[in-house]
C-alpha atoms as an extended CHARMM CRD file, in Angstrom:
* protein
*
       233  EXT
         1         1  MET       CA             -6.9130000000      -79.5120000000       -5.5450000000  PROA      1               0.0000000000
         2         2  LEU       CA             -6.9720000000      -81.0330000000       -2.0590000000  PROA      2               0.0000000000
         3         3  GLN       CA             -4.6790000000      -78.3400000000       -0.7020000000  PROA      3               0.0000000000
         4         4  MET       CA             -6.7980000000      -75.6130000000       -2.2680000000  PROA      4               0.0000000000
         5         5  HSD       CA            -10.3040000000      -76.9220000000       -1.5780000000  PROA      5               0.0000000000
         6         6  CYS       CA            -10.0290000000      -79.5430000000        1.2050000000  PROA      6               0.0000000000
         7         7  PRO       CA             -7.7300000000      -78.1460000000        3.9110000000  PROA      7               0.0000000000
         8         8  ALA       CA             -8.8230000000      -80.8300000000        6.3970000000  PROA      8               0.0000000000
         9         9  VAL       CA             -7.0040000000      -83.4380000000        4.2980000000  PROA      9               0.0000000000
        10        10  ASN       CA             -3.3650000000      -84.0150000000        5.1940000000  PROA      10              0.0000000000
        11        11  VAL       CA             -1.6490000000      -85.8840000000        2.3380000000  PROA      11              0.0000000000
        12        12  LEU       CA              0.6520000000      -88.4900000000        3.8800000000  PROA      12              0.0000000000
        13        13  ALA       CA              1.9150000000      -90.0510000000        0.6480000000  PROA      13              0.0000000000
        14        14  THR       CA              1.1690000000      -90.6670000000       -3.0260000000  PROA      14              0.0000000000
        15        15  ASP       CA              2.2270000000      -93.4240000000       -5.4120000000  PROA      15              0.0000000000
        16        16  THR       CA              1.4400000000      -94.6610000000       -8.9010000000  PROA      16              0.0000000000
        17        17  GLU       CA              2.1300000000      -98.3550000000       -8.1930000000  PROA      17              0.0000000000
        18        18  ALA       CA             -0.4830000000     -100.4650000000       -6.3990000000  PROA      18              0.0000000000
        19        19  LYS       CA              2.1620000000     -102.7050000000       -4.8030000000  PROA      19              0.0000000000
        20        20  ASN       CA              3.8320000000      -99.6350000000       -3.2670000000  PROA      20              0.0000000000
        21        21  GLY       CA              0.4180000000      -98.3810000000       -2.1950000000  PROA      21              0.0000000000
        22        22  LEU       CA             -0.1450000000     -101.5910000000       -0.2230000000  PROA      22              0.0000000000
        23        23  LEU       CA              3.0960000000     -101.0210000000        1.6840000000  PROA      23              0.0000000000
        24        24  LEU       CA              2.3490000000      -97.3460000000        2.3160000000  PROA      24              0.0000000000
        25        25  ILE       CA             -1.1580000000      -98.0580000000        3.6240000000  PROA      25              0.0000000000
        26        26  ASP       CA              0.1920000000     -100.7280000000        5.9580000000  PROA      26              0.0000000000
        27        27  GLU       CA              2.9010000000      -98.3730000000        7.2200000000  PROA      27              0.0000000000
        28        28  LEU       CA              0.9470000000      -95.1120000000        7.5040000000  PROA      28              0.0000000000
        29        29  GLN       CA             -2.5240000000      -96.4200000000        8.4670000000  PROA      29              0.0000000000
        30        30  PRO       CA             -4.4130000000      -93.6030000000        6.7050000000  PROA      30              0.0000000000
        31        31  GLN       CA             -8.0240000000      -92.6990000000        7.4080000000  PROA      31              0.0000000000
        32        32  LEU       CA             -8.7630000000      -91.9380000000        3.7420000000  PROA      32              0.0000000000
        33        33  VAL       CA             -7.3850000000      -93.3430000000        0.4740000000  PROA      33              0.0000000000
        34        34  PHE       CA             -7.9230000000      -91.9380000000       -3.0320000000  PROA      34              0.0000000000
        35        35  LEU       CA             -7.7240000000      -94.9130000000       -5.3590000000  PROA      35              0.0000000000
        36        36  ASP       CA             -7.7300000000      -95.4350000000       -9.1150000000  PROA      36              0.0000000000
        37        37  VAL       CA             -9.3110000000      -98.5700000000      -10.6080000000  PROA      37              0.0000000000
        38        38  GLU       CA             -7.1400000000      -99.4970000000      -13.5950000000  PROA      38              0.0000000000
        39        39  MET       CA             -3.5120000000      -99.6460000000      -12.4800000000  PROA      39              0.0000000000
        40        40  PRO       CA             -0.5020000000     -101.7350000000      -13.5790000000  PROA      40              0.0000000000
        41        41  HSD       CA             -0.3090000000     -105.2580000000      -12.0840000000  PROA      41              0.0000000000
        42        42  LEU       CA             -3.2360000000     -104.8340000000       -9.6740000000  PROA      42              0.0000000000
        43        43  ASN       CA             -6.5460000000     -103.0020000000      -10.0250000000  PROA      43              0.0000000000
        44        44  GLY       CA             -8.1330000000     -100.9730000000       -7.2490000000  PROA      44              0.0000000000
        45        45  PHE       CA            -10.6910000000     -103.6170000000       -6.2660000000  PROA      45              0.0000000000
        46        46  ASP       CA             -8.0800000000     -106.3950000000       -6.0140000000  PROA      46              0.0000000000
        47        47  MET       CA             -5.9310000000     -104.0440000000       -3.9820000000  PROA      47              0.0000000000
        48        48  LEU       CA             -8.7480000000     -103.5380000000       -1.4820000000  PROA      48              0.0000000000
        49        49  LYS       CA             -9.2750000000     -107.3040000000       -1.2180000000  PROA      49              0.0000000000
        50        50  LYS       CA             -5.6430000000     -107.6740000000       -0.1640000000  PROA      50              0.0000000000
        51        51  LEU       CA             -6.2230000000     -105.0780000000        2.5600000000  PROA      51              0.0000000000
        52        52  GLU       CA             -9.3790000000     -106.6330000000        4.0650000000  PROA      52              0.0000000000
        53        53  PRO       CA            -10.6870000000     -105.8340000000        6.5520000000  PROA      53              0.0000000000
        54        54  VAL       CA            -10.4700000000     -102.2700000000        5.2010000000  PROA      54              0.0000000000
        55        55  SER       CA            -10.2170000000      -99.7870000000        8.0590000000  PROA      55              0.0000000000
        56        56  PHE       CA            -10.1240000000      -96.5750000000        5.9890000000  PROA      56              0.0000000000
        57        57  GLU       CA            -12.5270000000      -94.6440000000        3.7800000000  PROA      57              0.0000000000
        58        58  VAL       CA            -12.0650000000      -94.9830000000        0.0010000000  PROA      58              0.0000000000
        59        59  ILE       CA            -12.7610000000      -92.4310000000       -2.7230000000  PROA      59              0.0000000000
        60        60  PHE       CA            -12.2790000000      -93.8310000000       -6.2140000000  PROA      60              0.0000000000
        61        61  VAL       CA            -10.8700000000      -91.4250000000       -8.7750000000  PROA      61              0.0000000000
        62        62  THR       CA            -10.9740000000      -92.8610000000      -12.2880000000  PROA      62              0.0000000000
        63        63  ALA       CA            -11.5130000000      -92.0420000000      -15.9490000000  PROA      63              0.0000000000
        64        64  TYR       CA            -14.1830000000      -94.7510000000      -16.2330000000  PROA      64              0.0000000000
        65        65  SER       CA            -17.7880000000      -94.3810000000      -15.1140000000  PROA      65              0.0000000000
        66        66  HSD       CA            -18.7580000000      -98.0610000000      -15.5290000000  PROA      66              0.0000000000
        67        67  TYR       CA            -16.9910000000      -99.1860000000      -12.3530000000  PROA      67              0.0000000000
        68        68  ALA       CA            -19.2580000000      -97.1270000000      -10.0980000000  PROA      68              0.0000000000
        69        69  VAL       CA            -21.6080000000      -99.9770000000       -9.0700000000  PROA      69              0.0000000000
        70        70  GLU       CA            -18.7040000000     -102.2580000000       -8.1580000000  PROA      70              0.0000000000
        71        71  ALA       CA            -17.0490000000      -99.4090000000       -6.2540000000  PROA      71              0.0000000000
        72        72  PHE       CA            -20.0700000000      -98.9150000000       -4.0220000000  PROA      72              0.0000000000
        73        73  GLU       CA            -20.3270000000     -102.6750000000       -3.5400000000  PROA      73              0.0000000000
        74        74  HSD       CA            -16.8960000000     -102.2530000000       -1.9500000000  PROA      74              0.0000000000
        75        75  HSD       CA            -18.4850000000      -99.5780000000        0.2980000000  PROA      75              0.0000000000
        76        76  ALA       CA            -16.6860000000      -96.6940000000       -1.3750000000  PROA      76              0.0000000000
        77        77  THR       CA            -17.2600000000      -93.2990000000        0.1990000000  PROA      77              0.0000000000
        78        78  GLY       CA            -17.1970000000      -91.5920000000       -3.1810000000  PROA      78              0.0000000000
        79        79  TYR       CA            -16.6410000000      -92.1490000000       -6.8950000000  PROA      79              0.0000000000
        80        80  ILE       CA            -15.2210000000      -89.2960000000       -8.9490000000  PROA      80              0.0000000000
        81        81  THR       CA            -14.5920000000      -89.4300000000      -12.6890000000  PROA      81              0.0000000000
        82        82  LYS       CA            -11.8480000000      -87.5070000000      -14.4310000000  PROA      82              0.0000000000
        83        83  PRO       CA            -11.5650000000      -84.6310000000      -15.1580000000  PROA      83              0.0000000000
        84        84  ILE       CA            -12.2090000000      -83.9900000000      -11.4880000000  PROA      84              0.0000000000
        85        85  ASN       CA            -15.0590000000      -81.6630000000      -10.6280000000  PROA      85              0.0000000000
        86        86  THR       CA            -14.2390000000      -79.4480000000       -7.6450000000  PROA      86              0.0000000000
        87        87  GLU       CA            -17.7250000000      -79.6110000000       -6.1070000000  PROA      87              0.0000000000
        88        88  LYS       CA            -17.8210000000      -83.4150000000       -6.3460000000  PROA      88              0.0000000000
        89        89  LEU       CA            -14.3800000000      -83.6480000000       -4.7630000000  PROA      89              0.0000000000
        90        90  ILE       CA            -15.4020000000      -81.4350000000       -1.8340000000  PROA      90              0.0000000000
        91        91  ALA       CA            -18.6510000000      -83.3730000000       -1.3480000000  PROA      91              0.0000000000
        92        92  ALA       CA            -16.8520000000      -86.7400000000       -1.3380000000  PROA      92              0.0000000000
        93        93  VAL       CA            -14.2370000000      -85.5100000000        1.1400000000  PROA      93              0.0000000000
        94        94  ASN       CA            -16.9330000000      -84.0700000000        3.4420000000  PROA      94              0.0000000000
        95        95  THR       CA            -18.7250000000      -87.4400000000        3.3930000000  PROA      95              0.0000000000
        96        96  ALA       CA            -15.4580000000      -89.1860000000        4.2610000000  PROA      96              0.0000000000
        97        97  ILE       CA            -14.8100000000      -86.7850000000        7.1440000000  PROA      97              0.0000000000
        98        98  LYS       CA            -18.2960000000      -87.4230000000        8.5070000000  PROA      98              0.0000000000
        99        99  ARG       CA            -17.7740000000      -91.1900000000        8.3490000000  PROA      99              0.0000000000
       100       100  ILE       CA            -14.3800000000      -90.9180000000       10.0470000000  PROA      100             0.0000000000
       101       101  GLU       CA            -15.9100000000      -88.8420000000       12.8600000000  PROA      101             0.0000000000
       102       102  GLU       CA            -18.6720000000      -91.4550000000       13.2630000000  PROA      102             0.0000000000
       103       103  LYS       CA            -16.0380000000      -94.1940000000       13.4990000000  PROA      103             0.0000000000
       104       104  ASN       CA            -14.2330000000      -92.2720000000       16.2470000000  PROA      104             0.0000000000
       105       105  ILE       CA            -17.4940000000      -91.8860000000       18.1790000000  PROA      105             0.0000000000
       106       106  ASN       CA            -18.1720000000      -95.5750000000       17.6600000000  PROA      106             0.0000000000
       107       107  LYS       CA            -14.7070000000      -96.5190000000       18.8760000000  PROA      107             0.0000000000
       108       108  ASN       CA            -15.1450000000      -94.6030000000       22.1450000000  PROA      108             0.0000000000
       109       109  LEU       CA            -18.6660000000      -95.9480000000       22.5570000000  PROA      109             0.0000000000
       110       110  PHE       CA            -17.5190000000      -99.5200000000       22.0440000000  PROA      110             0.0000000000
       111       111  SER       CA            -14.8160000000      -99.1540000000       24.6780000000  PROA      111             0.0000000000
       112       112  ILE       CA            -17.4360000000      -98.0220000000       27.2020000000  PROA      112             0.0000000000
       113       113  LEU       CA            -19.8880000000     -100.7420000000       26.1700000000  PROA      113             0.0000000000
       114       114  GLU       CA            -17.3200000000     -103.5360000000       26.4170000000  PROA      114             0.0000000000
       115       115  LYS       CA            -16.5220000000     -102.5000000000       29.9980000000  PROA      115             0.0000000000
       116       116  ASN       CA            -20.1720000000     -102.1450000000       30.9780000000  PROA      116             0.0000000000
       117       117  THR       CA            -21.2050000000     -105.4340000000       29.3600000000  PROA      117             0.0000000000
       118       118  GLN       CA            -18.9440000000     -107.2940000000       31.7500000000  PROA      118             0.0000000000
       119       119  ALA       CA            -20.6350000000     -105.6360000000       34.7360000000  PROA      119             0.0000000000
       120       120  ALA       CA            -24.3000000000     -105.9860000000       33.7720000000  PROA      120             0.0000000000
       121       121  ALA       CA            -26.4030000000     -107.3750000000       30.9580000000  PROA      121             0.0000000000
       122       122  PRO       CA            -27.9580000000     -104.4320000000       29.0710000000  PROA      122             0.0000000000
       123       123  ASP       CA            -31.3960000000     -104.6590000000       27.4660000000  PROA      123             0.0000000000
       124       124  LYS       CA            -30.5230000000     -102.2340000000       24.6530000000  PROA      124             0.0000000000
       125       125  ILE       CA            -27.6170000000     -101.6620000000       22.2900000000  PROA      125             0.0000000000
       126       126  PRO       CA            -26.7500000000      -98.3440000000       20.5930000000  PROA      126             0.0000000000
       127       127  LEU       CA            -26.2150000000      -98.4950000000       16.8210000000  PROA      127             0.0000000000
       128       128  SER       CA            -24.4160000000      -95.6210000000       15.1340000000  PROA      128             0.0000000000
       129       129  THR       CA            -26.0730000000      -94.5610000000       11.8690000000  PROA      129             0.0000000000
       130       130  SER       CA            -25.5590000000      -91.6290000000        9.5060000000  PROA      130             0.0000000000
       131       131  ASN       CA            -28.2080000000      -89.7230000000       11.4960000000  PROA      131             0.0000000000
       132       132  GLY       CA            -26.8180000000      -90.4670000000       14.9530000000  PROA      132             0.0000000000
       133       133  LEU       CA            -27.4030000000      -93.2150000000       17.5190000000  PROA      133             0.0000000000
       134       134  VAL       CA            -30.3440000000      -95.6060000000       17.4530000000  PROA      134             0.0000000000
       135       135  PHE       CA            -30.9950000000      -97.5090000000       20.6840000000  PROA      135             0.0000000000
       136       136  VAL       CA            -32.3650000000     -100.9440000000       19.8480000000  PROA      136             0.0000000000
       137       137  LYS       CA            -33.8180000000     -103.4600000000       22.2920000000  PROA      137             0.0000000000
       138       138  LEU       CA            -31.8890000000     -106.7020000000       22.2040000000  PROA      138             0.0000000000
       139       139  ALA       CA            -35.1840000000     -108.5970000000       22.2780000000  PROA      139             0.0000000000
       140       140  GLU       CA            -36.1180000000     -107.0000000000       18.9140000000  PROA      140             0.0000000000
       141       141  ILE       CA            -32.9990000000     -108.1420000000       17.0140000000  PROA      141             0.0000000000
       142       142  LEU       CA            -33.7130000000     -111.1480000000       14.7610000000  PROA      142             0.0000000000
       143       143  TYR       CA            -30.2140000000     -111.5360000000       13.3850000000  PROA      143             0.0000000000
       144       144  CYS       CA            -27.0760000000     -109.6680000000       12.3480000000  PROA      144             0.0000000000
       145       145  GLU       CA            -25.3600000000     -110.0200000000        8.9890000000  PROA      145             0.0000000000
       146       146  SER       CA            -21.7800000000     -109.2080000000        8.0690000000  PROA      146             0.0000000000
       147       147  SER       CA            -21.2720000000     -106.9980000000        5.0210000000  PROA      147             0.0000000000
       148       148  GLY       CA            -17.5230000000     -106.3930000000        4.7720000000  PROA      148             0.0000000000
       149       149  ASN       CA            -16.6510000000     -103.6110000000        7.2020000000  PROA      149             0.0000000000
       150       150  TYR       CA            -20.3400000000     -103.0830000000        7.9490000000  PROA      150             0.0000000000
       151       151  THR       CA            -22.9820000000     -104.9990000000        9.8960000000  PROA      151             0.0000000000
       152       152  ASN       CA            -26.6740000000     -105.1580000000        9.0500000000  PROA      152             0.0000000000
       153       153  PHE       CA            -29.1150000000     -105.5130000000       11.9420000000  PROA      153             0.0000000000
       154       154  TYR       CA            -32.4840000000     -107.0480000000       11.0510000000  PROA      154             0.0000000000
       155       155  LEU       CA            -35.2530000000     -106.2990000000       13.5360000000  PROA      155             0.0000000000
       156       156  CYS       CA            -38.5870000000     -108.0130000000       14.1920000000  PROA      156             0.0000000000
       157       157  ASN       CA            -40.4820000000     -105.0030000000       12.7810000000  PROA      157             0.0000000000
       158       158  ASP       CA            -38.9400000000     -105.6950000000        9.3370000000  PROA      158             0.0000000000
       159       159  LYS       CA            -36.5300000000     -102.8060000000        9.8170000000  PROA      159             0.0000000000
       160       160  LYS       CA            -32.8890000000     -103.0110000000        8.7020000000  PROA      160             0.0000000000
       161       161  ILE       CA            -30.1240000000     -100.8640000000       10.2020000000  PROA      161             0.0000000000
       162       162  MET       CA            -26.6030000000     -100.7400000000        8.7270000000  PROA      162             0.0000000000
       163       163  VAL       CA            -23.7180000000      -99.7310000000       10.9680000000  PROA      163             0.0000000000
       164       164  SER       CA            -20.0580000000      -99.1900000000       10.0850000000  PROA      164             0.0000000000
       165       165  ARG       CA            -18.4740000000     -101.8130000000       12.3270000000  PROA      165             0.0000000000
       166       166  GLN       CA            -17.6140000000     -105.4370000000       11.7220000000  PROA      166             0.0000000000
       167       167  LEU       CA            -19.7460000000     -108.3230000000       12.9360000000  PROA      167             0.0000000000
       168       168  GLY       CA            -16.9980000000     -109.6550000000       15.2000000000  PROA      168             0.0000000000
       169       169  GLU       CA            -17.1060000000     -106.5070000000       17.2990000000  PROA      169             0.0000000000
       170       170  TYR       CA            -20.8190000000     -106.9340000000       17.9800000000  PROA      170             0.0000000000
       171       171  GLU       CA            -20.2500000000     -110.5890000000       18.8250000000  PROA      171             0.0000000000
       172       172  LYS       CA            -18.3830000000     -109.3540000000       21.9110000000  PROA      172             0.0000000000
       173       173  LEU       CA            -21.2770000000     -107.0970000000       22.9540000000  PROA      173             0.0000000000
       174       174  LEU       CA            -24.3500000000     -109.2370000000       22.3280000000  PROA      174             0.0000000000
       175       175  PRO       CA            -25.1000000000     -111.4500000000       25.3590000000  PROA      175             0.0000000000
       176       176  GLU       CA            -24.2130000000     -115.1130000000       24.7610000000  PROA      176             0.0000000000
       177       177  ILE       CA            -27.3060000000     -116.2690000000       26.5980000000  PROA      177             0.0000000000
       178       178  ASN       CA            -29.5220000000     -115.1350000000       23.6920000000  PROA      178             0.0000000000
       179       179  PHE       CA            -27.1840000000     -114.6180000000       20.7320000000  PROA      179             0.0000000000
       180       180  THR       CA            -24.8650000000     -117.0300000000       18.9590000000  PROA      180             0.0000000000
       181       181  ARG       CA            -22.7570000000     -116.9150000000       15.8300000000  PROA      181             0.0000000000
       182       182  ILE       CA            -23.7950000000     -119.6330000000       13.3850000000  PROA      182             0.0000000000
       183       183  HSD       CA            -21.6710000000     -118.5670000000       10.4220000000  PROA      183             0.0000000000
       184       184  ASP       CA            -18.9050000000     -116.1250000000        9.5180000000  PROA      184             0.0000000000
       185       185  LYS       CA            -21.6990000000     -113.9120000000        8.1650000000  PROA      185             0.0000000000
       186       186  TYR       CA            -24.4370000000     -114.3700000000       10.7710000000  PROA      186             0.0000000000
       187       187  ILE       CA            -25.2950000000     -113.9640000000       14.4460000000  PROA      187             0.0000000000
       188       188  ILE       CA            -28.8410000000     -114.9920000000       15.3940000000  PROA      188             0.0000000000
       189       189  ASN       CA            -31.1620000000     -114.3690000000       18.3180000000  PROA      189             0.0000000000
       190       190  LEU       CA            -32.0460000000     -117.8170000000       19.6750000000  PROA      190             0.0000000000
       191       191  SER       CA            -35.4630000000     -116.5220000000       20.7100000000  PROA      191             0.0000000000
       192       192  PHE       CA            -36.5330000000     -116.3060000000       17.0600000000  PROA      192             0.0000000000
       193       193  ILE       CA            -35.6000000000     -119.8090000000       15.8780000000  PROA      193             0.0000000000
       194       194  LYS       CA            -38.5760000000     -121.5550000000       14.3060000000  PROA      194             0.0000000000
       195       195  GLU       CA            -36.9020000000     -124.6050000000       12.7610000000  PROA      195             0.0000000000
       196       196  TYR       CA            -33.5140000000     -126.2810000000       12.3690000000  PROA      196             0.0000000000
       197       197  ILE       CA            -32.9090000000     -128.3480000000        9.2130000000  PROA      197             0.0000000000
       198       198  LYS       CA            -30.2100000000     -131.0210000000        9.4780000000  PROA      198             0.0000000000
       199       199  GLY       CA            -27.2030000000     -131.0410000000        7.1640000000  PROA      199             0.0000000000
       200       200  SER       CA            -23.4110000000     -130.8640000000        7.2870000000  PROA      200             0.0000000000
       201       201  GLY       CA            -23.9420000000     -127.6340000000        9.1270000000  PROA      201             0.0000000000
       202       202  GLY       CA            -27.6410000000     -127.3480000000        8.6280000000  PROA      202             0.0000000000
       203       203  ASP       CA            -29.9200000000     -124.3650000000        8.2320000000  PROA      203             0.0000000000
       204       204  VAL       CA            -31.8840000000     -122.2700000000       10.6840000000  PROA      204             0.0000000000
       205       205  ILE       CA            -35.3010000000     -120.8750000000        9.8120000000  PROA      205             0.0000000000
       206       206  LEU       CA            -36.3290000000     -117.8290000000       11.8290000000  PROA      206             0.0000000000
       207       207  GLU       CA            -39.8710000000     -116.8130000000       12.7380000000  PROA      207             0.0000000000
       208       208  ASN       CA            -39.9770000000     -114.3040000000        9.8760000000  PROA      208             0.0000000000
       209       209  GLY       CA            -39.2650000000     -117.1220000000        7.3950000000  PROA      209             0.0000000000
       210       210  LYS       CA            -35.6260000000     -116.1780000000        6.8030000000  PROA      210             0.0000000000
       211       211  GLU       CA            -33.4030000000     -119.2300000000        6.2390000000  PROA      211             0.0000000000
       212       212  LEU       CA            -29.7530000000     -118.9220000000        7.2600000000  PROA      212             0.0000000000
       213       213  PRO       CA            -26.9200000000     -121.4610000000        6.9020000000  PROA      213             0.0000000000
       214       214  VAL       CA            -25.0650000000     -122.8900000000        9.8790000000  PROA      214             0.0000000000
       215       215  ALA       CA            -21.3430000000     -123.3730000000        9.1850000000  PROA      215             0.0000000000
       216       216  SER       CA            -20.3160000000     -127.0010000000        9.7480000000  PROA      216             0.0000000000
       217       217  ARG       CA            -17.5250000000     -125.9450000000       12.1200000000  PROA      217             0.0000000000
       218       218  ARG       CA            -20.0140000000     -123.9820000000       14.2370000000  PROA      218             0.0000000000
       219       219  LYS       CA            -22.7480000000     -126.6410000000       14.3030000000  PROA      219             0.0000000000
       220       220  GLU       CA            -21.8410000000     -128.3070000000       17.6200000000  PROA      220             0.0000000000
       221       221  GLU       CA            -21.4250000000     -125.0010000000       19.4450000000  PROA      221             0.0000000000
       222       222  PHE       CA            -24.7180000000     -123.7160000000       18.0370000000  PROA      222             0.0000000000
       223       223  LEU       CA            -26.6800000000     -126.8250000000       19.0730000000  PROA      223             0.0000000000
       224       224  ALA       CA            -25.0990000000     -126.7660000000       22.5410000000  PROA      224             0.0000000000
       225       225  ARG       CA            -25.9840000000     -123.0780000000       22.9600000000  PROA      225             0.0000000000
       226       226  PHE       CA            -29.5350000000     -123.6970000000       21.7880000000  PROA      226             0.0000000000
       227       227  GLU       CA            -29.9740000000     -126.6300000000       24.1740000000  PROA      227             0.0000000000
       228       228  LYS       CA            -28.7170000000     -124.4820000000       27.0420000000  PROA      228             0.0000000000
       229       229  TRP       CA            -31.1270000000     -121.7150000000       26.0320000000  PROA      229             0.0000000000
       230       230  LEU       CA            -34.0570000000     -124.1850000000       25.9720000000  PROA      230             0.0000000000
       231       231  ARG       CA            -33.2180000000     -125.4730000000       29.4480000000  PROA      231             0.0000000000
       232       232  ARG       CA            -33.1510000000     -121.9160000000       30.7360000000  PROA      232             0.0000000000
       233       233  LYS       CA            -36.6550000000     -121.4440000000       29.3360000000  PROA      233             0.0000000000
């Protein structure tokens, strides 16, 4: 069906065993994986967990419809039930191609940004969305949240923007003078801190009322960064 209806797809390998699939994905580094859910020894979701962070697009192909919600929680590109409908297959593949192209644009953009960030502190950052690039002022970013292979940006106008890159990559781009990572899941803008609640790591309350945890191992660095930021003010 792929050969007939999706000529852009080049099949690198196929396998019926999840354990072999893990080895093939590691060896071939595909951009797209078609994955069943119920397989011997390891189901599709557990397989993805072993591959985190997942760098490829995933289209689930399964006989069961009740896994769809969990599939999209794993950021699946598509979910197709058997017997496979040609139109749904084509649509899922086209979505995957679009996402892969966006990732390539993002990759080139990040390379440029990383070089430029060293030379001068920018006042905006471009975020790649499904509609194109959104240029966001750094001063408007409240915090960033990790969501697997995606990052959610929360802005001071109550807007949320999801981008298909990991939080660690943005940590390199956001200027340390205003932004700090307080948790594996969160980077905050120091300008929007309203309150810090003591604890093993503690919690930060932002001006919009959002309460975020501070990881105990990041507490000292966070407090030192915040003190430095206050002195600058």
